[in-house]
N, C-alpha and C positions, 0 to 999 in steps of 0.2 A: 504494500500500500504506500502511496506517495506521501511525502511529508510536506510541511509548510515551506521548507527551504526550496523544494523543487517546484513550488507553485509561483508562477510569474503573474503579478497583478497587472491587468491591462488598464489603460487610462484613456481619457478622451472619448471619441466617438466609438472606438472599438469596444470599450468597456460596456457601453449602452447597447451595442448591437449583439453582444455575446452574453450579457448578464442572465443569470438564473436566480438572482436575489429577489425575493418577493417584494422587498421595499422599492427597489428600482423598477421592477415591472409594474408596481402600482403607480409610480410616477409616469411611466410610459403610457399606461392606460389613461391617466388623467390628461396628459398632453394631447394624446390622439383623440380622446373623447371631446376635449375642449376645441380642438381643430374642427371636428365634424359638427360640433354644436354651433360654431360660427357659420359653417357652410349652411346648415339647416336653418339658422336664424336669418341669413341673407335671403334664402329662398322664401321664407315666411314674409320678410319685409317686401320683397318684390310682389308677392300676392296681395299684401295689404295696400301697397301703392296702387295696384290695378283696381282694387275695390274701394278706393277712397272716395270716388265719385261715380255716378251712373254713366253707363255707356262709354267708359274709359277705354282707350286703345294703347295703354302703356305696354302691355304684352299681348300677343295673339292668343287665341283660344288653345291652340296646340301647345304653345309654350307654357301656358298656365297649367294645363294638365300634367306636363312634365314637372313643373315646379311643385305642384301639389303632391305628386307621387314621390318625388325625391325628398321633399320636406318631411313627409310622414315616415318614409323608410329610413332616412338618415337619422332623424331624431330618436326613433324607437331603437333601431338596431345598432347604430354607430355613434350615438351621443349618450343616451341614457344608460344603455347596457355597459359600455366601457367605463363610464363614470362610477357605476355601481361596483364593477370589478376593481376599479382603482382603489376604492376604500376597503373592499374585502381583502385585497392583497396587502394594503398598507397596515391594516388594523387587526384582522382576525388572528394571524399567527401570534401577534404581540398580546392580544387579549387572552389567549389560552395558554400563554407561557411557552410557546414553541419557538424553535430556532429557525424554522423555515416551513414551507408547505410540504406536503408528503412527497410530491413529485416535482421538484424544481424545473427539470428539463421540460416536462409536459406543460408547466405553467408558462414558460417562455414560448413554447410552441403555440399555446392558446392565444397569447397576445398577438404574435406575428400573423397567425391565420386570420384573426379578427381584423387586423390592420390592413392586410392586403385584400381582404374581402371588401372593406370600405373603399379602398383606393380603386379597386376594379369597378365598383358600382359608380363612383363619381367620375371615372374616366369616360363614362357613357356620354357625358356632356360634350366631350371633344371628339368622340369616335362614332358619329352617326346618329346621335340623338338619345336622350334620356328616356327611361320607361315612362309610359303615359297612361297606365291602366289603374291608377290609384295605388296607395301603399298596401291595400289588401289584395290587389291583383286578381279581382274577381273574373272568372270565366263568364262569357266568351270574350270580354274585353282583352284579357291577357293572352288568350290563345290566338286571337286574330290580329293583334296589334302588329303593324308593319315595322320594319327596321329591327335593329339589334337591341333596342332599349330593354325589353322584358327579359331578353337573354342575359344582359348584364345584371338585371335584378335577381334572376334565378341563381346565377352562379356566384354573384357577390354575397348574397345571403347564405348560400350553401357553404361557401368556404368559411365565412365568419361564424356561421352556426356550428361548424365542427369545432372551432376554437372555443366557443362558448360552452359547448357540451363537455369537452374534456376539462375545461376550467371548473365547471360545476362538479364533476366527478372528483377532481383534485381536492376541492374544498370539503366535500363530504368525507373523504378519507382523512383529510387533515384534522377536521374537528372531532371525528370519532376516535382517531388513534393517537393524536399528538398533544392532548391536553396535559398540562402540568399536574404533578401529584396533588390531590385534593380538589382539582377542578372537575367536580361532578357536573352532569348535565344541568342540574338545577342550581349551579353556582356560575354558570356561564353568563357573561354580559348579554343584554338584550340584542345588541348588534350582532354578536356571534350567533345567537339563536336565529335571527332573521336571515343571516347569511346561510345558515344550515338548512332552513326550510326552503329558501330560494334555490339553493343548489339541488335539493330534491325535486323541486318543480322543474328546474332545467333538465334534469335527468329524464323526466317523463314527458315534458312538453315539447322539447326540440325534435325528437324522432318523428312525431307526426308531421311537423313542418318539413323535415327532410324528405319524407316520403311524398308529401304533396308537391314539393318543388321538383322532385324527380318525375312525377306524373305530368306536371305542367310542361317540363322541358321535353318529355317524350311526345306530348301532344303537339308541341311546336315544331320539333325536329323530325319526328317519324310519323306524324298524323295518327297517334295512338288512339285518339277518340275517347279518352277517359271522360272528357268534359264536353263532348260534342253530341248533343241529343239527336242530331240527324243520323248518326251512325251508332245509336244505342248507348251513348254516354249520358252523363247527368251533370249539369252545371252546379247543382247543389252539393255534389261530393266535395268540390273545392271549398265551398263555404264551410262545410262541416269540418274538414281537415284543418283549414286555416284557423277557425275559431277554437277548435280543440287545443291548438297551440296558443291562439291569440288571447284567450281570456286568462289562462294561467300566466301568460306573459305580463299582463297588467299587474299581477301580484308579484311576479319576479321583479318588476320594476319598483313597486311601492313598498314591499316588505323591508328591503334594506333602508329605505328612507324612514320607515317607522322605527327601525333600530337606531338610526342616527338621532332621531328626535328623542327617543327614550334616553340615550346617553346624555344628550345636551340638556334636556329638562331636569334630569336628576342632578347633574353636576352644578348647574347654575341656579337650582333651587336649594342647593346645599342639603339635600335630603335623599334618602334611599328611595328608589322608584316604588311608588305605591302599587300594591297588588302584583308583585313580581310573578308569582305563580299563575295568576289569571292572565297576565300578559303573555307568558310562554304558551299556555294552552290556547289562548286566542290566536296566536301566531300559527300554531300547528293546525288549528281548525280552519283558519283562512286558507292555508295551503291545501287542506283536504277538500274543502268546499269549492275551491277555485276550479277544479276539474268538472264541476257539476252544473255549470251555469252558462256554457258557451252558446246555447240556443237563444239566449235573450238578445243576441245580435241578429237573430233570424226569425223573429216573431211574425214578420210579414211575408214569409216565403210560402206559407200554406201548409205547415205541418199539422195543423188542427188544434182544437181547444185543449185536448188532453195533454199533448206534448207542451204546448205553450204554458198551461197552468203549472205543470210539474217544474219547469225551469223558472217560472215566475216565483214560485215558493222558494226554490233553492237560492235565487238571486236575493230575495228579501232576507233569507236566513243568514247570508254571508254578511249582512249589515250588522248583525248582532255582535260577533267578535270584534268587528271594527269599532263599534260603539263602546265596547269594553275598553279598548285602547284609549279612545278619546277621553273618557271619564277618568281613567287612571292617570293620564298626563295632567289633567286638571287637578286631581286630588294630590298629585305630587307637588304641584306648585302651591296648593292651598296651605297656608301656614309656613311656607318656606321663606328663606332669606334670599329672594330672587335677585340675581345680578343680571341686568339687561345688557349683556355683551351682544356683539353682532350675531353670533351664533344663536343666542337665546331669542333675539328678535325674529330671526328666520323661523325658529321653532314655534314661537307664539303666533306668528303670522300664518304658519302652516295649518294650525288646528282649525280655526273657523273656515279657512279657504277649502281645506279638504272636506270638512263637514258639508259645505255647499255642494261640492262635487258628489258626495255620497247621497245627499238628499235628491238631487236630480237623477242620480242613478236608480234610486228606489222608484222614482216617477217612471223612468223608462222600463222598469221591471214589470209594470202593469201592461199586459199585452194590448188591451183596448186603448190605453193612452199612447202606447208605443206606435200604434197605427197612425196617430196624428203627428207624433214627434219625429218619426223615422225619416232619415235622409233630409232633415232640416238642419238649420244652423243651431237649433237647440241641442242636438247631439254633438256638434262641434264644440259648443260651450261646455257641455258636461265633460267631454273627453279631456279637454284642456284643463278644466278645474281639477281633474284627477291627476293627469300626467304632469302638467306644469305646476299647478297649485299644490299638488301632493309630492310627486317624485322630485321635481327640480328644486322646489323650496326646501325639501328635506335634505337634498344633496348639497345645497348651498350652506345649510346649517352645519352639515358634516364637514364641508370644505373649510369653513372658518374655524371649526372646532379642532380638526385633526391636521390642519396645515402646519402648525409647529412641529408635530410629530413626523410629518412627511418631509418637510424642508428645513427643519431646525430654525425657522424664523416665524414671526407672527405677522399677520396682516394688519395694516393700519385700521384701527377701530372707527375713526371718523369717516374715512373713505368707505369702509364696510357699511356704515349706517346710511351713507348717501346711496350706495348700491342698493341696499335693502329698500329704502323708501321709493326710489325711482322705479325699480323693477316691480315692487309690490303694487304700487298705485297704477303703474302702466299695465300690469297684468289684469287687474280688475277692470280698468278702462277698456281693455281689449276684449275680454271675454264675457263680462257681465252683460253688456248690451246684446251679445249674440244670442242669449236666451230669448230675448224679445224679438230679434230678427227672425228666429226660427218660428216663434209663435205667430208672427205676422205673415209667415208663408215663404220666407226665403229659403230655397233649397241649398244644400251643401254642394260643393264642387262646381259651382257656376262661376264663370270668369267675368261676368258682368251682369248688370241689372238695369231695368228701364227707370227713367225718372218718373216722378208722379206716383210711385208706389209706397211712399212714406218710409223708404229704406235708406234714404240719403244720409240723414243726420246720424243715425246709429252706426252706420258703416264708417262715416267720417270719424266719429269718436273712437271706434274700434281701431282704426288705422293710427290715430294719434297715440293711443295707448301702446301700440306696437313700437312706435318710435321711442317712447319713454323706456320700454323694456330694453331696447337696443342701447340707449344711453347708459342705463344701469349696468349692462354687461360691459360696456367700454370702461366704466369706472372700475369694475372688478379687475380688468386686465391692467389698467394703470396701477392699481394697488399691488398686483402681483409683480409688476416690473419694479416698482419702488422697493418692495420687500426683498427682491433678489439682490439689491445693492447693500442690504443691511448685514450686520454680523449676526451671530447666533442669537436665538431668543433669550430673554433674561433668565430663564430657568428651564429645567427639563420638565417641569410640572406647572405651566403657566396658569392653568385654570383650577388648580387644587383638585385634580381628578380623582376618580374613585376606582378606576380599573387598571389592569396591569400595564397597558401601553404607556402609562405615565410614570412607571417605576424605572424606566430605562434612561441612562444618561444621554446628554447631547454631546456630540453628534451620535446618532444611533449606531452602535457597533455592528459590524458585518454579521455577527453571530447572535444579535439581539440580547440574550441573557448570558452573562458570564457563568452564572450558576442557575440551573433550573429552579424557579421559585416554588415555594410551598404555599399552596392556597388554603386558607383557613376559614373561608366563608364567602358569601356574596359580597361584591365590592371589595375584592381582596386587598387592594392597595390602601383603601380607606381604613380597613381594619388594622393594617400595620401602622398607619399614621396615628390612628386613635390610641394604639398601644405604646406610642412614643418611639417607634422604630423609624430610622431614616430611610430604610429601603425594605425590600421583601426579605423574609426569612428564607435562606437557601434550603433546597431539598437535597443537595449533593455537595461534595467538596469541589474545589477548583480542579479542573482536569483538562486534558486535551479535548478540543472541540472539532468534530468532523464536519467538513463543509463540502458542498458539491462544486465541481469545476465549471467554469463558464463554457459555453458552446455556441458556435456559429451555425450549427446544423438546423435549429428551429427556423432561423431566418431563411436559409437556403431551401428548406422543405416548403416553406410558405411561398417563396418566389417560384418554385417549381410548379405548385398548384396554380398560382397566378398566371404563369405562362401557358399552362395547359388549358385554363379557362378561356384565355384570349383566343387560342387556337380553335376551341370548340365554337365560340361565338361566331368566328369568321370562317368556319369550316375548313381550316388548314390543319389537316390531321398530322402533318409532319411536326408542326409547332406543338400540337397537343401531346404527341408521343415524346418529344424532347422534354417537355415540362414534367410529364408523369415519370419518365426515366430518371430525371434529376431528383425528384422527390423520393423515388424508391432507392436510389443510390444513397441518399442521406439516411433513409431508414436502415439500409443495410449497414452503413458505417456505424450508426448508433448501436446496432446489434452486436457487431464484432469487436469494436474498440473496447478494451478493458479499462473503463474509466471508474476508478474507485473514489475520486475526489481527493481532498487533501485535509491535513490536520493543522489547526492553529494550536501551537504548543502551549502547555500549561504556563510556562514562564511569560509568554507574551500576554496571556489572559490576565495573569497576576499583575503585570506591569500596567495594563489598562485599568485594572481595578484600583491600583495604587494612584494612578493619575487622576481618576475620578474623585477619590477621597481627598486628594490634595487640592 
């Protein structure tokens, strides 16, 4: 087995391209997710400019359909998902007292597959036209769409979906097998619990999407007729397959935000989270019920009153564990010594905003009402109140909270609060009027509307709100740039945190914990501080620490699949074969190279510990 002396540390760009360190991969996910968030936001702004006045000709109808499709697809698959994985990578191993994830190589592969899937999809703008069948790609729109756009959609999501699936499996194994001594399941922080349930949802939700995308591509390339009713197919098969994935996907997105809110509310209320056990069971129940509600997206397709009623009841039932969480956050704050940091502002703003999204969701769960709301702007407003008002607000809370842990710096609180108020007010200005636009009869997915329909004023307000959200996002990036020029954060525990990630010194060592901590209860670090200890009680003596070697193979494997996908899209089989062969060569090399990693020796660990104490 190799030793630390034989391990050469890489630096600069090569370090980031070859890293298997979960902390660095978390930063890569955050940067990539932020990049795609900007792209999706620009697409949204272009749509809102088009709709700012009636009969506008800012973009053509075809371009609007492409913008709409790419905005939804980018924001769901390539912005929200990687931002969630950024925090899971950065925080979960630290919260459970682990030195890394279970499969560091697979973790890196998951990132690069996601990244090249996103790049492939967005290249469609430059290579023949973006997909234009909506982010849900309903047949027959997707099967008959001309040009390569939908092919980019299918293969881009397929490649990134493989990365997401292996990432979910990785976190399931990590949380089950790598918890520190004493870290029972009922002592895990809420964010780790939500990451655990989310990973389980990924394990069962992404395979149906994978199968559906295969069927869609076979319909387009080989005329397989899965979704062609003229030749015995059924277009509703796609809707069922997509939403069997699509509704658990909503909870894949929202549960980690719930976890981040739970951590932030408890920390800045200076109290233990109220009803911890109820929160855990509510999280598991949401994950379980999430697979039983997909037909509420399909109430109008004609499945009949029995099917509609069953799924309506299931949809209303899932509101119960969500309500448990809302009340537990409120009771956590009740009587607490609340500190209104930027992270806490996002958390407090999240609660009523997400409740509004939940209330309109229950309205849409009533089939007879859904017949009126369906395919109107009311649904657009509901969806964004859940995904933006829920997921994104929760992730912003997590960003300001864990930024010191990820980057060893704190974000400016004044700029953070400007970001909050501009984005928060802009969000409600954008999407609250859309409820009324829907009730007034404005359909979703229309690129323009006629004057004299009383839709002008509310659309104008909605577009102005979108500009405010954009300004808030610009303020965030200014804040990040300013923070990058600062030195380290004032302390390794700037928020007086409760969980294990705050027990590690700055800058975070490569190995996380010099000695595996002994967990003596819920809020393990808080317990140690209450007992007068300066750090965690170690569960082992200082010793050599085994670490995995970096590897360039995940990057090359992903590039191989990227090349193969381009060949498939343009029907160049030689290019496809080259890409597949490159991927298989990388897999073969990974199988035969005897890579045991390296050891950081006890003396170096002791020197690090001594430096921290001094």
